[in-house]
C-alpha positions as CSV (number, residue, x, y, z in Angstrom):
1,M,71.6,-128.9,56.7
2,N,68.5,-129.7,58.7
3,T,65.1,-129.4,57.2
4,S,64.0,-126.2,59.3
5,F,66.9,-124.3,58.3
6,L,66.0,-125.0,54.4
7,L,62.3,-123.6,55.1
8,R,63.4,-120.7,57.0
9,R,66.1,-120.0,54.0
10,V,64.1,-121.4,50.5
11,L,60.5,-120.8,51.8
12,P,60.6,-116.7,52.0
13,A,62.6,-116.7,48.5
14,L,59.6,-118.7,46.6
15,L,57.3,-116.5,48.2
16,V,59.0,-113.8,47.0
17,V,59.0,-115.0,43.6
18,G,55.7,-116.2,43.8
19,I,54.2,-112.5,44.7
20,A,56.4,-111.0,41.8
21,V,55.8,-113.5,39.1
22,G,51.5,-112.4,40.1
23,F,52.1,-108.8,40.0
24,F,53.6,-109.1,36.2
25,S,51.0,-111.1,35.1
26,W,48.1,-108.9,36.9
27,K,50.0,-106.3,34.9
28,T,50.6,-107.7,31.7
29,Q,47.0,-109.2,31.4
30,A,44.7,-107.3,28.6
31,K,42.3,-104.7,30.2
32,P,38.4,-105.2,29.4
33,I,37.6,-103.9,25.9
34,S,34.5,-101.2,26.1
35,V,32.1,-102.3,24.0
36,V,28.3,-101.0,23.0
37,L,25.7,-102.9,23.4
38,K,22.0,-102.3,21.8
39,S,18.9,-104.8,22.3
40,V,17.5,-106.5,19.4
41,D,13.9,-104.7,19.3
42,R,10.7,-104.9,16.8
43,G,10.3,-102.6,14.2
44,R,9.4,-101.7,10.7
45,V,12.3,-102.8,7.9
46,E,12.5,-102.0,4.0
47,S,13.9,-103.2,1.6
48,T,15.5,-99.9,-0.3
49,V,17.8,-99.1,-3.1
50,V,19.3,-95.3,-3.4
51,N,20.8,-94.0,-6.2
52,T,24.8,-94.3,-6.9
53,R,25.6,-90.8,-7.7
54,A,23.5,-87.2,-6.9
55,G,20.2,-86.7,-8.4
56,T,18.7,-83.5,-9.9
57,V,15.4,-81.9,-9.6
58,E,14.3,-81.0,-13.0
59,A,11.4,-78.9,-14.8
60,C,8.6,-81.2,-16.6
61,Q,8.9,-78.2,-19.2
62,R,12.1,-77.0,-19.9
63,T,13.2,-75.8,-23.7
64,K,16.5,-74.0,-24.9
65,L,15.8,-72.1,-27.6
66,S,17.7,-70.6,-30.6
67,T,16.7,-68.9,-33.8
68,I,17.0,-71.0,-37.0
69,M,18.8,-68.6,-38.8
70,G,21.7,-66.1,-37.3
71,G,21.5,-62.1,-37.2
72,R,21.7,-59.3,-34.9
73,I,19.6,-58.8,-32.0
74,E,17.0,-56.3,-33.1
75,Y,14.3,-57.0,-30.4
76,L,14.7,-58.6,-27.1
77,G,11.7,-58.0,-25.2
78,V,12.3,-60.5,-21.6
79,K,15.1,-60.1,-19.4
80,E,16.1,-63.0,-17.2
81,G,13.7,-64.3,-15.0
82,D,10.6,-62.5,-16.8
83,K,7.2,-64.8,-16.4
84,V,5.9,-64.9,-20.3
85,K,2.8,-66.4,-21.8
86,K,2.5,-69.2,-24.0
87,G,2.8,-67.3,-27.4
88,Q,4.6,-64.2,-26.3
89,L,6.9,-62.7,-28.5
90,L,10.7,-62.7,-27.0
91,L,13.4,-62.5,-29.4
92,K,13.7,-61.0,-32.9
93,L,16.5,-60.7,-35.5
94,W,16.7,-58.2,-37.9
95,N,15.3,-59.2,-40.9
96,D,14.4,-55.8,-43.1
97,D,15.7,-57.8,-46.1
98,Q,13.0,-60.1,-45.7
99,K,10.3,-58.0,-45.2
100,A,11.2,-56.1,-48.4
101,Q,10.7,-59.6,-50.0
102,Q,7.3,-60.1,-48.7
103,T,6.4,-56.7,-49.8
104,L,7.7,-57.3,-53.1
105,A,6.1,-60.9,-53.5
106,E,2.3,-59.4,-52.2
107,A,3.0,-56.6,-55.1
108,Q,3.3,-59.4,-57.5
109,R,0.5,-61.2,-56.1
110,T,-2.0,-57.8,-56.4
111,M,-0.5,-57.6,-59.9
112,A,-1.2,-61.5,-60.7
113,A,-4.8,-60.8,-59.7
114,Q,-5.2,-57.7,-61.7
115,R,-3.3,-59.9,-64.5
116,V,-6.6,-62.5,-63.6
117,K,-9.1,-59.9,-64.5
118,E,-8.0,-58.9,-67.4
119,V,-7.1,-62.3,-69.1
120,C,-10.1,-63.8,-67.9
121,T,-12.5,-61.0,-69.2
122,T,-10.9,-61.3,-72.6
123,A,-11.5,-65.1,-72.6
124,A,-14.9,-64.7,-71.7
125,S,-15.6,-62.1,-74.6
126,S,-14.1,-64.6,-76.5
127,R,-16.1,-67.7,-75.4
128,R,-19.4,-65.7,-76.5
129,E,-18.1,-64.7,-79.8
130,A,-17.0,-68.2,-80.3
131,E,-21.1,-69.1,-79.7
132,R,-22.4,-66.3,-81.7
133,Q,-20.1,-68.0,-84.8
134,T,-21.4,-71.2,-83.9
135,S,-24.9,-70.0,-84.2
136,L,-24.7,-67.9,-87.4
137,K,-22.8,-71.3,-89.0
138,N,-26.3,-73.0,-88.0
139,K,-27.9,-70.8,-89.8
140,G,-25.8,-71.2,-92.7
141,F,-24.4,-67.4,-92.5
142,V,-20.7,-68.4,-91.7
143,S,-18.2,-70.9,-92.7
144,D,-17.1,-73.5,-90.6
145,A,-14.0,-72.4,-90.9
146,R,-14.9,-69.4,-89.4
147,E,-16.3,-71.2,-86.2
148,D,-13.5,-73.1,-85.9
149,T,-11.1,-70.2,-85.8
150,A,-13.8,-68.6,-82.9
151,R,-13.8,-71.9,-81.2
152,S,-10.0,-71.8,-81.0
153,E,-9.7,-68.4,-80.1
154,A,-11.7,-68.8,-77.2
155,D,-10.2,-71.6,-76.0
156,A,-6.5,-70.3,-76.4
157,R,-8.4,-66.9,-73.9
158,G,-9.6,-69.9,-71.4
159,A,-6.3,-71.0,-71.4
160,A,-4.6,-68.1,-70.8
161,C,-7.2,-67.3,-68.1
162,E,-6.3,-70.3,-65.8
163,T,-2.7,-69.5,-66.1
164,A,-3.6,-66.4,-64.8
165,R,-5.2,-67.5,-62.0
166,A,-2.3,-69.9,-61.5
167,D,-0.1,-67.3,-61.3
168,V,-2.0,-65.3,-58.5
169,A,-1.5,-69.0,-56.4
170,Q,2.4,-69.0,-57.3
171,A,2.3,-65.3,-55.8
172,A,0.4,-66.4,-52.5
173,A,2.7,-69.1,-52.5
174,R,6.1,-66.8,-52.4
175,V,4.4,-64.4,-50.0
176,S,4.1,-67.4,-47.7
177,V,7.7,-68.4,-48.4
178,T,8.6,-65.0,-47.1
179,R,6.6,-65.4,-44.2
180,V,8.0,-68.4,-43.3
181,E,11.4,-67.3,-43.8
182,Q,11.0,-64.4,-41.6
183,G,9.8,-67.0,-38.7
184,R,13.1,-68.1,-38.8
185,M,14.2,-65.2,-37.0
186,V,12.4,-64.9,-34.1
187,L,11.7,-66.5,-31.2
188,Y,7.8,-67.3,-29.3
189,A,7.6,-68.9,-25.8
190,P,6.0,-72.4,-26.7
191,F,4.2,-72.8,-23.0
192,D,3.7,-70.5,-20.0
193,G,7.3,-70.2,-18.1
194,T,10.2,-68.0,-16.7
195,V,13.1,-66.7,-18.4
196,A,16.1,-68.6,-16.7
197,K,19.3,-67.4,-19.1
198,I,19.3,-64.7,-21.8
199,V,22.8,-65.6,-23.9
200,G,23.3,-62.1,-26.1
201,E,22.3,-58.3,-25.7
202,L,20.4,-55.9,-27.8
203,G,22.5,-55.8,-31.1
204,E,24.9,-58.1,-30.9
205,Y,24.9,-61.4,-33.1
206,S,23.0,-64.2,-32.3
207,T,24.4,-67.5,-33.8
208,P,22.2,-70.8,-33.9
209,S,23.7,-74.0,-32.9
210,P,24.5,-76.2,-35.6
211,P,24.7,-79.9,-35.6
212,G,27.5,-81.6,-33.2
213,V,28.6,-78.4,-32.1
214,P,27.3,-77.2,-28.3
215,T,26.5,-73.3,-28.6
216,P,24.6,-71.5,-26.0
217,P,20.8,-71.5,-26.4
218,A,19.6,-67.8,-27.1
219,I,16.5,-68.2,-24.4
220,D,16.6,-71.2,-21.7
221,L,12.9,-71.2,-21.0
222,I,11.7,-73.0,-17.9
223,D,8.3,-74.3,-16.3
224,E,9.1,-74.2,-12.5
225,T,5.6,-74.9,-11.6
226,C,5.9,-78.5,-12.5
227,L,9.3,-80.3,-11.0
228,Y,10.7,-83.7,-10.9
229,V,14.1,-85.7,-9.7
230,K,15.9,-87.2,-12.0
231,A,18.3,-89.5,-10.4
232,P,21.0,-92.6,-11.6
233,M,20.7,-95.6,-9.9
234,D,23.0,-98.7,-10.4
235,E,22.1,-101.2,-13.2
236,V,21.8,-104.4,-10.6
237,D,19.0,-102.6,-9.2
238,A,16.8,-101.5,-12.2
239,P,15.4,-104.9,-12.8
240,K,13.5,-104.2,-8.7
241,I,12.6,-101.0,-9.5
242,K,9.0,-100.3,-10.8
243,A,6.7,-97.0,-11.9
244,G,4.6,-96.0,-8.7
245,L,7.1,-97.7,-6.1
246,P,7.4,-95.1,-3.1
247,V,10.7,-92.9,-2.7
248,R,11.7,-90.6,0.0
249,V,13.4,-87.6,-1.8
250,S,16.3,-85.6,0.5
251,L,17.5,-82.5,-0.8
252,D,21.0,-81.1,0.2
253,A,19.0,-77.3,0.4
254,L,16.6,-78.7,3.2
255,P,18.5,-81.3,5.0
256,K,16.1,-81.8,7.8
257,Q,12.4,-82.2,5.6
258,P,12.7,-85.4,3.8
259,L,10.2,-85.3,1.0
260,V,7.7,-88.1,-0.3
261,G,7.5,-89.4,-3.8
262,K,7.1,-92.3,-6.1
263,V,8.7,-93.4,-8.7
264,R,7.4,-91.9,-12.8
265,R,9.2,-93.7,-14.9
266,V,12.2,-95.7,-15.6
267,A,14.6,-95.1,-18.5
268,P,13.7,-98.1,-20.9
269,Y,18.1,-98.4,-21.6
270,V,21.7,-98.5,-19.4
271,L,23.6,-95.6,-19.6
272,A,27.1,-96.1,-20.2
273,I,29.7,-93.2,-19.5
274,E,33.2,-93.6,-19.6
275,K,34.9,-94.4,-16.4
276,Q,31.6,-94.4,-14.5
277,A,29.6,-97.2,-13.6
278,R,26.8,-98.0,-15.5
279,T,23.5,-96.7,-14.8
280,V,19.8,-96.1,-15.5
281,D,17.8,-93.0,-15.1
282,V,14.6,-93.0,-12.9
283,E,12.8,-90.0,-12.8
284,I,10.6,-89.6,-9.5
285,D,7.6,-87.2,-8.9
286,F,7.4,-85.3,-5.2
287,E,5.2,-83.3,-3.2
288,R,6.4,-79.7,-2.9
289,P,6.4,-78.1,0.6
290,A,3.7,-75.4,0.0
291,D,6.3,-72.5,2.1
292,V,9.7,-73.8,0.2
293,N,10.8,-72.5,-3.6
294,L,12.4,-75.4,-4.8
295,L,14.9,-74.2,-7.5
296,V,15.5,-76.5,-11.0
297,G,19.2,-77.7,-10.8
298,Y,18.7,-78.5,-6.9
299,S,20.7,-81.3,-6.0
300,A,19.1,-85.0,-4.8
301,D,19.1,-88.3,-3.0
302,V,16.6,-90.7,-3.5
303,E,15.9,-94.1,-1.1
304,I,13.1,-95.9,-3.3
305,V,11.5,-98.2,-1.2
306,L,10.8,-102.1,-2.7
307,S,9.2,-103.9,0.1
308,G,8.9,-103.5,4.0
309,R,7.7,-105.2,7.2
310,D,6.3,-104.1,10.5
311,K,6.9,-105.1,13.8
312,V,9.9,-107.8,13.0
313,L,12.9,-108.0,14.6
314,R,15.5,-106.1,13.6
315,V,18.9,-105.1,14.2
316,P,21.6,-102.1,13.0
317,T,22.7,-103.2,9.5
318,A,26.1,-101.7,10.7
319,A,26.0,-104.7,13.5
320,L,26.3,-107.3,10.9
321,I,29.7,-109.1,10.4
322,E,30.2,-110.6,6.8
323,G,28.3,-114.0,6.9
324,S,25.4,-112.9,8.3
325,R,26.9,-113.2,12.0
326,V,26.8,-110.7,15.3
327,M,29.1,-110.1,17.9
328,M,27.8,-110.5,21.5
329,L,28.7,-110.1,25.1
330,N,28.4,-113.4,27.0
331,A,27.9,-112.2,30.7
332,E,29.5,-115.3,32.4
333,S,33.0,-115.3,31.0
334,G,33.1,-111.6,29.9
335,K,34.0,-112.7,26.5
336,L,32.8,-111.4,23.0
337,E,31.4,-114.5,21.0
338,E,29.8,-114.5,17.5
339,R,26.1,-116.0,17.0
340,K,25.1,-117.4,13.5
341,V,21.8,-115.4,12.3
342,K,19.6,-115.5,8.8
343,A,18.6,-111.8,7.9
344,G,15.8,-111.3,5.9
345,L,14.7,-107.4,4.6
346,A,17.6,-104.9,4.9
347,N,18.7,-101.7,3.9
348,W,21.7,-99.2,5.0
349,E,19.9,-98.6,8.4
350,F,18.3,-101.7,9.9
351,T,18.2,-105.5,8.8
352,E,15.5,-108.0,9.7
353,I,16.6,-111.2,11.7
354,V,14.5,-114.3,11.0
355,E,16.3,-116.8,12.8
356,G,19.3,-116.6,15.6
357,L,18.0,-113.7,17.7
358,A,15.1,-113.0,20.4
359,E,13.8,-109.7,21.4
360,G,15.8,-108.3,24.1
361,D,19.5,-109.7,23.0
362,R,22.1,-107.7,23.1
363,I,24.5,-107.3,20.5
364,V,27.8,-105.3,20.1
365,T,27.3,-102.3,17.4
366,S,30.9,-101.0,18.4
367,L,32.3,-103.4,15.7
368,E,35.3,-100.2,14.6
369,R,36.8,-100.8,17.9
370,E,40.3,-101.9,18.1
371,G,40.4,-105.4,20.0
372,V,36.9,-106.2,18.9
373,K,37.3,-109.9,18.3
374,V,35.7,-113.5,19.3
375,G,37.2,-114.3,22.5
376,A,38.3,-110.9,23.6
377,R,37.4,-109.7,26.8
378,A,35.0,-106.9,27.4
379,T,33.0,-105.2,29.4
380,A,29.5,-102.9,28.4
381,A,30.0,-99.2,28.3
382,E,28.4,-97.2,30.1
383,P,24.9,-95.4,28.2
384,K,25.4,-91.8,27.1
385,N,22.7,-89.2,29.0
386,G,21.4,-92.4,31.2
387,K,19.9,-94.0,28.2
């Protein structure tokens, strides 16, 4: 065969094979991944800590009242939701037997007082008689024995007078005891507030809570004019939290209305609850919105601002890869690459960039997309709504 014949036969076949290989390579080559890019900008970055579990709106004053003694409810002067004043009688148990004891004690006190008049009058008469006998003895009209008898009689009557006075004091103390016992059967409001809960009805038996037994209180009284938030913070964050630090409070009941507050108190101990992380309770004072009725017991989340800086380079915290790295799209090669950065202040939203990036640099924020890795071919996703 000559050369021209080979070229006419082999060359077309080689061309077909080359086209097939090229087409197969083009079809099997991975398509570029669409990634979301965000420009590095400047703004405020804060170092914050948040609660580990939901916090709770608490009342500054709240007391769960129970009588010291048990008994049948004879008087119930309030209903749930009633506003009460300090010192107002809320509840009284049946105590007619104690009233009868008080009446008896008062009668005994009156009788003891009358006895004082009788005995002390006799004692005064005996004392005067002893003085007369002394005068007569000095004049020689009576013997020493007569005078001694008169003085002894006067001393005995005087002692009886003092005993009678002591009986009056004892009777008065007995009256006080009966009054104290009656105080164990009544409940008075210790402060102005609102009756949140009542356990028991008129005529029912009310039982006080003995030590170690969680019996519901008879009346739950709260002062809703003063509220604060108590939230558990991780024990690791506790040393950073100080009284006076600014706080942002978010209530589930007001999802679009964050409240401004500050740390009031940090508990002096770590709370260890079985099967839960060890936490430290932090109390937060906050500014109440004038047009919203906040309820005790609302769930709340708090974000405590430890420190902050304005006009610093920042990136979304979610765009950082472990080890202080970010992903960038190389415009020339069209491939993804990593860059090491030095981070500063950070919170769940933004992280300060101290070194490694410049304002305007574009970083990948869609790290969760499949195929996003170093060396992968990628294109920038079209911005939504023209942004």
